[in-house]
Backbone as a printed PyTorch tensor [residue, N CA C, xyz], in Angstrom:
tensor([[[ 14.8300, -19.9080,   7.3670],
         [ 13.6850, -19.4400,   6.5800],
         [ 12.4610, -20.4670,   6.7660]],

        [[ 11.5760, -20.2390,   7.1380],
         [ 10.7480, -21.5070,   7.6990],
         [  9.3860, -21.1230,   6.8510]],

        [[  9.2050, -21.0250,   5.8100],
         [  7.7720, -20.0570,   5.4750],
         [  6.4580, -20.7960,   5.6160]],

        [[  6.4890, -22.2060,   6.2690],
         [  5.2340, -22.3780,   7.0670],
         [  4.7150, -22.3120,   8.1390]],

        [[  5.9740, -21.4460,   8.7850],
         [  5.5770, -20.8880,  10.2710],
         [  4.6780, -19.4370,  10.2150]],

        [[  4.5050, -19.0100,   8.6680],
         [  3.6760, -17.5570,   8.2590],
         [  1.9680, -18.2260,   9.0410]],

        [[  1.2360, -17.4030,   9.5650],
         [  0.2180, -17.5110,   9.6360],
         [ -0.9300, -17.1760,   8.9450]],

        [[ -0.1010, -16.1110,   8.0060],
         [ -1.4030, -15.3400,   7.1890],
         [ -0.3860, -14.3020,   6.4360]],

        [[ -0.8090, -14.4910,   5.4030],
         [ -0.5880, -13.2050,   4.0090],
         [ -1.4520, -12.5970,   3.8430]],

        [[ -2.1400, -11.0580,   3.7770],
         [ -3.0130, -10.7970,   3.3500],
         [ -2.6500,  -9.5340,   2.2060]],

        [[ -3.5960,  -9.8330,   0.9030],
         [ -2.6960,  -8.9160,  -0.1960],
         [ -4.0390,  -8.0970,  -0.5260]],

        [[ -4.1660,  -7.2300,   0.0020],
         [ -5.6340,  -5.7700,  -0.1050],
         [ -5.2010,  -4.9110,  -1.3730]],

        [[ -6.4250,  -4.9610,  -2.1050],
         [ -6.2670,  -3.9590,  -3.1560],
         [ -5.5880,  -4.4160,  -4.4030]],

        [[ -5.1640,  -5.8280,  -4.3350],
         [ -4.6910,  -5.4910,  -5.8540],
         [ -5.1110,  -5.9550,  -6.7820]],

        [[ -4.9980,  -5.7380,  -7.9720],
         [ -5.5260,  -6.2150,  -9.3610],
         [ -5.8180,  -7.5990,  -9.2660]],

        [[ -7.2370,  -7.4070, -10.2520],
         [ -7.3240,  -8.6640, -10.4130],
         [ -6.2550,  -9.7300, -10.8250]],

        [[ -5.1930,  -9.2110, -11.7100],
         [ -4.5010, -10.3270, -12.7570],
         [ -3.3210, -10.6300, -11.6190]],

        [[ -3.6330, -10.0190, -10.4540],
         [ -2.4160, -10.5350,  -9.5220],
         [ -2.9520, -11.6190,  -9.1630]],

        [[ -3.9190, -11.7090,  -8.4220],
         [ -4.6200, -13.0910,  -8.1240],
         [ -4.3290, -14.4020,  -9.3760]],

        [[ -4.8360, -13.7860, -10.1940],
         [ -4.8770, -14.9570, -11.4710],
         [ -3.4090, -15.5080, -12.0370]],

        [[ -2.6740, -13.8920, -11.5400],
         [ -1.0730, -14.9800, -12.1210],
         [ -0.3560, -15.5780, -10.7020]],

        [[ -0.8420, -15.0020,  -9.2930],
         [ -0.3450, -16.2140,  -8.7760],
         [ -0.9880, -17.5740,  -8.5530]],

        [[ -2.5100, -17.6220,  -8.9740],
         [ -2.6480, -19.0490,  -8.7380],
         [ -2.3890, -19.8420,  -9.9220]],

        [[ -1.7110, -19.3250, -11.4730],
         [ -1.4770, -20.0650, -12.1810],
         [ -0.2250, -20.4490, -12.1370]],

        [[  0.9880, -19.3360, -12.0060],
         [  2.2290, -19.0450, -12.2290],
         [  3.1440, -19.8510, -11.1840]],

        [[  2.4240, -19.5560,  -9.8920],
         [  3.6130, -19.7470,  -8.4440],
         [  2.8100, -20.4170,  -7.8310]],

        [[  1.7670, -20.6740,  -7.4980],
         [  1.0020, -21.5560,  -6.4270],
         [  1.8020, -23.2290,  -6.8150]],

        [[  1.7010, -23.3100,  -7.8980],
         [  2.3850, -24.6250,  -8.1650],
         [  3.2940, -24.8630,  -7.6960]],

        [[  4.1720, -24.0890,  -7.3280],
         [  5.8550, -24.0530,  -7.1290],
         [  5.8070, -23.9500,  -5.5290]],

        [[  4.5750, -23.8080,  -4.8820],
         [  4.7290, -23.9560,  -3.3890],
         [  4.2500, -25.2450,  -2.5110]],

        [[  4.4380, -25.1610,  -1.2780],
         [  3.8310, -26.5450,  -0.6470],
         [  2.0590, -26.0310,  -0.3010]],

        [[  0.7470, -26.8080,  -0.6340],
         [ -0.5320, -26.1190,  -0.2110],
         [ -0.6190, -25.9340,   1.2830]],

        [[  0.1600, -26.1450,   2.1210],
         [ -0.3120, -25.2540,   3.4850],
         [  0.6990, -23.6130,   3.2290]],

        [[  1.1440, -23.4290,   2.8010],
         [  1.8360, -22.2370,   3.1050],
         [  0.9560, -21.7470,   1.7870]],

        [[  0.3100, -22.4280,   0.5560],
         [ -0.2400, -20.9900,  -0.9580],
         [ -1.7610, -21.0930,   0.4700]],

        [[ -2.1960, -21.9570,   1.1080],
         [ -3.4720, -21.7570,   1.7040],
         [ -3.5330, -20.4370,   2.8900]],

        [[ -2.1070, -19.7740,   3.2610],
         [ -2.0250, -19.0540,   4.0360],
         [ -2.2960, -17.8320,   3.2760]],

        [[ -2.1300, -17.8140,   2.2100],
         [ -2.0540, -16.0750,   1.0490],
         [ -3.3320, -15.7800,   0.3330]],

        [[ -3.7720, -14.8210,   1.4810],
         [ -5.7000, -14.6080,   0.8320],
         [ -5.1450, -13.2700,  -0.2400]],

        [[ -6.1520, -12.7440,  -0.7170],
         [ -5.9970, -11.8570,  -1.6620],
         [ -7.4800, -10.9290,  -1.4920]],

        [[ -7.5440, -10.4880,  -1.0860],
         [ -8.5250,  -9.5810,  -0.7800],
         [ -8.8400,  -8.2210,  -1.6060]],

        [[ -9.9190,  -7.7320,  -2.0340],
         [-10.7090,  -6.6170,  -2.8650],
         [-10.6190,  -5.4340,  -2.1370]],

        [[-11.0790,  -4.4270,  -2.7270],
         [-10.4320,  -3.6400,  -2.4970],
         [-11.6130,  -2.8060,  -1.1850]],

        [[-11.2250,  -1.6390,  -0.8940],
         [-11.9590,  -1.5080,   0.3030],
         [-13.4490,  -1.4820,   0.8120]],

        [[-13.7350,  -0.8140,  -0.5300],
         [-15.2820,  -0.0850,  -1.3080],
         [-15.7710,  -1.4320,  -0.8530]],

        [[-15.1230,  -2.5530,  -1.7560],
         [-15.8530,  -3.9580,  -2.1810],
         [-16.2800,  -4.8530,  -0.7980]],

        [[-14.9030,  -4.5750,   0.1550],
         [-15.0000,  -5.4930,   1.4580],
         [-16.5210,  -5.2750,   1.9050]],

        [[-16.5470,  -3.5700,   1.7990],
         [-17.1890,  -2.9660,   2.6370],
         [-19.1440,  -3.7010,   2.5480]],

        [[-18.9060,  -3.6970,   1.2770],
         [-20.5870,  -5.1370,   0.4280],
         [-20.6600,  -6.1070,   1.1540]],

        [[-19.5620,  -6.5490,   1.5160],
         [-19.3780,  -8.2650,   1.5380],
         [-18.8460,  -8.4350,   2.9310]],

        [[-19.4660,  -9.1230,   3.6250],
         [-18.7350,  -9.7300,   4.7590],
         [-17.8540, -10.9970,   4.6630]],

        [[-18.3330, -11.8590,   3.3980],
         [-17.4000, -13.2120,   3.1940],
         [-15.7080, -12.4480,   3.5200]],

        [[-15.6860, -11.4260,   2.8830],
         [-13.7780, -11.0020,   3.1100],
         [-13.5270, -10.9830,   4.1990]],

        [[-13.8820, -10.5070,   4.9770],
         [-13.7380, -10.0520,   6.5590],
         [-13.1450, -11.8060,   7.6390]],

        [[-14.4200, -12.6270,   6.6540],
         [-14.0290, -13.5710,   7.0250],
         [-12.2260, -14.6530,   7.7890]],

        [[-11.9040, -14.0560,   6.8060],
         [-10.5370, -14.5500,   6.6840],
         [ -9.6820, -13.7210,   7.7690]],

        [[ -9.5230, -12.2400,   7.8700],
         [ -9.5290, -11.8120,   8.3200],
         [ -9.5660, -11.6110,   9.9890]],

        [[-10.3360, -11.9900,  10.4280],
         [-11.3370, -12.5570,  11.7900],
         [-11.3450, -13.5330,  11.9490]],

        [[-10.2610, -14.6520,  10.9110],
         [ -9.5230, -15.5340,  12.1160],
         [ -8.3450, -15.3950,  12.5420]],

        [[ -7.8860, -14.2070,  12.1200],
         [ -6.4140, -13.8060,  12.8730],
         [ -7.1500, -12.9510,  14.0620]],

        [[ -8.1600, -11.7330,  14.0180],
         [ -7.8270, -10.8320,  14.8570],
         [ -9.5280, -10.6160,  15.0980]],

        [[ -9.4780,  -9.9140,  15.9840],
         [-11.1760,  -9.5570,  16.6680],
         [-11.7620,  -8.2000,  15.9330]],

        [[-12.6290,  -8.2150,  15.7010],
         [-13.7360,  -7.1550,  15.2120],
         [-12.8310,  -5.2440,  15.3580]],

        [[-12.4500,  -5.7250,  16.9010],
         [-12.5720,  -4.3380,  17.7810],
         [-11.2780,  -4.0720,  17.7630]],

        [[-10.1550,  -4.8670,  17.0780],
         [ -8.8290,  -4.3440,  16.8390],
         [ -8.4970,  -4.1090,  15.9510]],

        [[ -8.8670,  -4.6450,  14.9050],
         [ -9.2480,  -4.5440,  13.4060],
         [ -9.1870,  -2.8630,  13.3120]],

        [[ -8.8060,  -2.6640,  12.3970],
         [ -8.7390,  -0.7960,  12.5070],
         [-10.3170,  -0.4520,  11.4260]],

        [[-10.5420,   0.8350,  11.3480],
         [-11.9850,   1.3600,  11.2470],
         [-12.3310,   1.0190,   9.1850]],

        [[-10.1860,   1.5290,   9.2170],
         [-10.6990,   1.5730,   7.7590],
         [-10.5780,   0.3940,   7.1290]],

        [[-11.0020,  -0.6450,   7.6040],
         [-10.8500,  -2.1230,   7.3670],
         [-11.4640,  -2.7250,   7.5560]],

        [[-13.0620,  -1.8350,   7.8090],
         [-14.3100,  -2.3260,   8.1150],
         [-14.6980,  -2.7900,   9.9760]],

        [[-13.8830,  -2.3810,  10.8810],
         [-13.3040,  -2.7430,  12.2240],
         [-13.9580,  -1.8810,  12.9260]],

        [[-13.6010,  -2.0700,  14.4480],
         [-14.3590,  -0.8820,  15.0570],
         [-12.9980,  -0.0920,  15.7110]],

        [[-11.2750,  -0.5840,  15.6570],
         [-10.2430,   0.5060,  16.4110],
         [-10.2300,   1.5830,  15.4370]],

        [[-10.9500,   2.7510,  16.7470],
         [ -9.9410,   3.9240,  16.2280],
         [ -9.1840,   4.6350,  16.8030]],

        [[ -8.0480,   4.1300,  17.2140],
         [ -6.8440,   4.4500,  17.5690],
         [ -5.5120,   3.8290,  16.8940]],

        [[ -6.2480,   3.4090,  15.3280],
         [ -4.9240,   3.2990,  14.0850],
         [ -5.1710,   4.3790,  13.1040]],

        [[ -4.1210,   4.5120,  12.6040],
         [ -2.3490,   4.2990,  12.8230],
         [ -2.6220,   4.3700,  13.9080]],

        [[ -1.4280,   4.3980,  15.0130],
         [ -0.6260,   4.0860,  15.8300],
         [  0.0870,   5.3660,  16.2630]],

        [[  0.3350,   6.0360,  17.2760],
         [  1.6970,   7.2140,  17.1950],
         [  2.5460,   6.4450,  16.9810]],

        [[  3.5150,   7.0540,  16.1220],
         [  4.5840,   7.2970,  15.7560],
         [  5.3230,   6.3850,  17.6510]],

        [[  6.1120,   5.5560,  17.3250],
         [  6.3500,   4.7950,  18.5960],
         [  7.7400,   6.1210,  19.2560]],

        [[  8.5150,   6.6080,  18.3310],
         [  9.9610,   7.0150,  18.8720],
         [  9.3520,   8.6230,  18.7220]],

        [[  7.8200,   9.0920,  19.1130],
         [  7.9960,  10.6400,  18.9880],
         [  8.2320,  11.4770,  20.5300]],

        [[  8.0500,  10.2680,  21.4820],
         [  8.8160,  11.4570,  22.6210],
         [  9.9910,  11.6990,  22.7760]],

        [[ 10.6350,  10.7300,  22.0170],
         [ 11.9790,  11.4630,  22.2690],
         [ 12.2460,  12.8290,  21.1910]],

        [[ 11.8200,  12.7890,  20.1510],
         [ 11.8420,  14.1060,  19.2720],
         [ 11.0160,  15.5040,  19.6420]],

        [[ 10.5410,  15.4820,  20.9360],
         [  9.8990,  16.4250,  21.4810],
         [ 10.5320,  17.6930,  22.1940]],

        [[ 10.8290,  18.6580,  21.8110],
         [ 11.4760,  19.7540,  22.6210],
         [ 11.3560,  20.0440,  23.7130]]])
């Protein structure tokens, strides 16, 4: 297990106290390079009002690949179930 290899962890729609708890009690015990990759994001309604929230996501994916419900342009998300072709009669 190599936590430094994690590109990013996005925590969507968590209560405000979770972010506070993380900053006070968890952050001091992890290396800085790991903590910098954990991003707490507000609810979708708040994200749509502020483009700043999207900046951290758009570092890792383009807006055309980001699902519509997260403010992107991808209309095909969620993708169809991978094994669905085997379930057809």
